[in-house]
NUKE-476099 format. One record per residue (C-alpha): x, y, z. Coordinates in steps of 0.05 Angstrom, whole numbers, padded with zeros to 5 digits, always signed. Example, Ala and Ser with C-alpha at 12.3 -4.5 7.8 and 13.67 -1.06 7.14 Angstrom:
+00246-00090+00156 +00273-00021+00143 
% end
This chain:
-00264-00769+00192 -00196-00793+00154 -00129-00755+00173 -00066-00746+00133 -00011-00776+00170 +00036-00719+00159 -00013-00659+00170 -00021-00645+00247 -00087-00636+00279 -00090-00566+00310 -00141-00582+00352 -00111-00643+00383 -00049-00639+00387 -00035-00699+00432 -00055-00746+00383 +00000-00721+00336 +00051-00764+00379 +00019-00825+00366 +00007-00822+00292 +00058-00864+00248 +00089-00827+00189 +00069-00856+00118 +00143-00876+00076 +00166-00831+00034 +00108-00780+00047 +00161-00725+00058 +00189-00729+00001 +00149-00667-00039 +00173-00599-00023 +00105-00576+00002 +00108-00591+00075 +00056-00568+00128 +00074-00517+00186 +00084-00546+00255 +00030-00539+00296 +00057-00487+00344 +00072-00442+00281 -00002-00453+00259 -00029-00447+00325 +00013-00370+00328 -00009-00354+00259 -00088-00370+00278 -00079-00328+00340 -00057-00264+00305 -00124-00266+00269 -00155-00253+00336 -00129-00178+00339 -00172-00124+00312 -00148-00074+00263 -00104-00015+00285 -00152+00040+00312 -00156+00107+00276 -00177+00146+00218 -00166+00101+00149 -00125+00144+00092 -00111+00113+00022 -00049+00121-00001 -00059+00121-00072 -00117+00138-00124 -00123+00092-00189 -00135+00134-00256 -00187+00096-00288 -00258+00088-00308 -00315+00064-00264 -00309-00008-00266 -00377-00041-00292 -00384-00091-00231 -00379-00028-00172 -00426+00024-00160 -00397+00086-00155 -00406+00165-00130 -00373+00228-00147 -00351+00277-00106 -00405+00333-00102 -00353+00397-00087 -00324+00434-00146 -00255+00430-00109 -00255+00356-00129 -00257+00364-00200 -00215+00392-00257 -00234+00406-00330 -00189+00415-00392 -00131+00378-00370 -00081+00357-00426 -00068+00282-00429 -00040+00228-00475 -00060+00159-00479 -00015+00093-00493 -00057+00055-00542 -00013-00005-00518 -00023-00004-00445 -00088+00045-00438 -00046+00089-00390 -00062+00164-00385 -00009+00217-00395 -00012+00286-00360 +00022+00334-00407 +00044+00404-00385 +00017+00463-00417 +00082+00496-00412 +00116+00474-00467 +00106+00468-00540 +00093+00387-00573 +00110+00359-00640 +00053+00374-00689 +00048+00297-00692 +00052+00283-00615 -00005+00346-00607 -00051+00317-00656 -00054+00258-00605 -00075+00294-00546 -00142+00304-00510 -00175+00348-00467 -00197+00309-00407 -00237+00325-00345 -00218+00294-00273 -00271+00277-00217 -00262+00248-00144 -00294+00182-00134 -00310+00127-00092 -00334+00052-00101 -00379+00013-00060 -00321-00022-00033 -00296+00041+00004 -00244+00061-00045 -00231+00124-00080 -00203+00129-00155 -00195+00197-00205 -00249+00190-00254 -00223+00217-00322 -00275+00234-00385 -00246+00255-00446 -00279+00310-00482 -00301+00298-00551 -00368+00316-00594 -00386+00243-00592 -00455+00213-00557 -00401+00179-00505 -00377+00237-00475 -00452+00265-00473 -00468+00199-00433 -00406+00206-00390 -00427+00273-00361 -00488+00252-00345 -00464+00194-00307 -00422+00240-00274 -00481+00283-00257 -00524+00228-00226 -00471+00195-00191 -00463+00260-00150 -00529+00246-00118 -00542+00174-00114 -00508+00107-00124 -00501+00073-00198 -00467+00026-00235 -00441+00060-00306 -00442-00006-00360 -00420+00015-00431 -00475-00005-00485 -00435-00002-00549 -00488-00018-00592 -00517+00055-00582 -00451+00086-00563 -00477+00104-00490 -00472+00083-00423 -00531+00048-00377 -00538+00073-00308 -00563+00015-00261 -00574+00030-00191 -00564-00014-00129 -00626-00057-00107 -00605-00049-00032 -00593+00011+00005 -00509+00036+00007 -00492+00084+00060 -00468+00148+00030 -00395+00167+00014 -00349+00193+00074 -00298+00238+00040 -00269+00265+00098 -00205+00229+00090 -00194+00254+00024 -00130+00303+00009 -00137+00360-00029 -00159+00343-00105 -00082+00373-00128 -00058+00314-00087 -00104+00261-00113 -00087+00277-00182 -00015+00271-00179 -00021+00214-00141 -00059+00181-00195 -00016+00200-00246 +00051+00181-00215 +00104+00175-00258 +00054+00191-00323 +00069+00255-00313 +00099+00289-00382 +00142+00353-00364 +00182+00356-00413 +00188+00343-00489 +00243+00293-00475 +00199+00248-00435 +00205+00177-00445 +00123+00173-00481 +00139+00228-00526 +00200+00195-00553 +00166+00133-00558 +00109+00169-00605 +00160+00206-00641 +00188+00138-00663 +00262+00145-00629 +00290+00084-00598 +00322+00084-00523 +00401+00093-00552 +00380+00158-00607 +00389+00228-00593 +00321+00263-00586 +00338+00313-00643 +00288+00369-00663 
% end
C-alpha cells in the first residue's frame, strides 16, 4: 500500500519517524492531525451514549416527508382542531394567529383553519403535522391519511395529477411508536411554532402582509 509522506499511519506509530517528508508538501493549509490527537478522537468513539430517557427538544411543524413512514398519536389529547394560521408564501412558514384580536380584512382573508396532530417518523423523531381545512380533495385525502396513520405506518406521497395522496405501507416491520417521552401537546405546539406566534396586530409578518416597510409606522 502506498502511503502519503505527510499523513501519519495511526496503526503503526513506529514507522512515522522513518518516513521522509516531501519538500513543499506542507504548503497547503490542509494539514493532518497528529497521531496522538487522532488516537484520542478514535478512543472517544468507543464510549456509549449517556444512559437515560431520550427527550426531543424541538418539534418541527411540517407535513410528513414522502421519504419517511409516519404514525399519528392515537389520543385526542394530542391533536387540536381549527387553529387560526397564516402561511408565508415566500418561505412556506406557518404562523399561529391568536383569535383574540381583529385582523385587517385583507389579512383575515388569507387565514386558514388548521388541524394539528402529534406524529412520529420511522426514524424515531417527532413532529407536528398541520392539515389545513378546506373543501378540496386534498383535505379529504389528508384526513384519511391521518386516520390510517393512527393504526399503522404509512408514507404519504402526493399524486398531483389526481389531487390526492397515495398511502404506501412499509415492506418490513417497523416497531410501534413509543409516545412516552412526549410533553403535553400544548407544549409541543408552542415549540413547533417557536417565534411564529402572532399575538398582536403589530407583528412583523402582519406588517409584511400589509405592505409596511421596517421604518414605516404601523397605522390603522
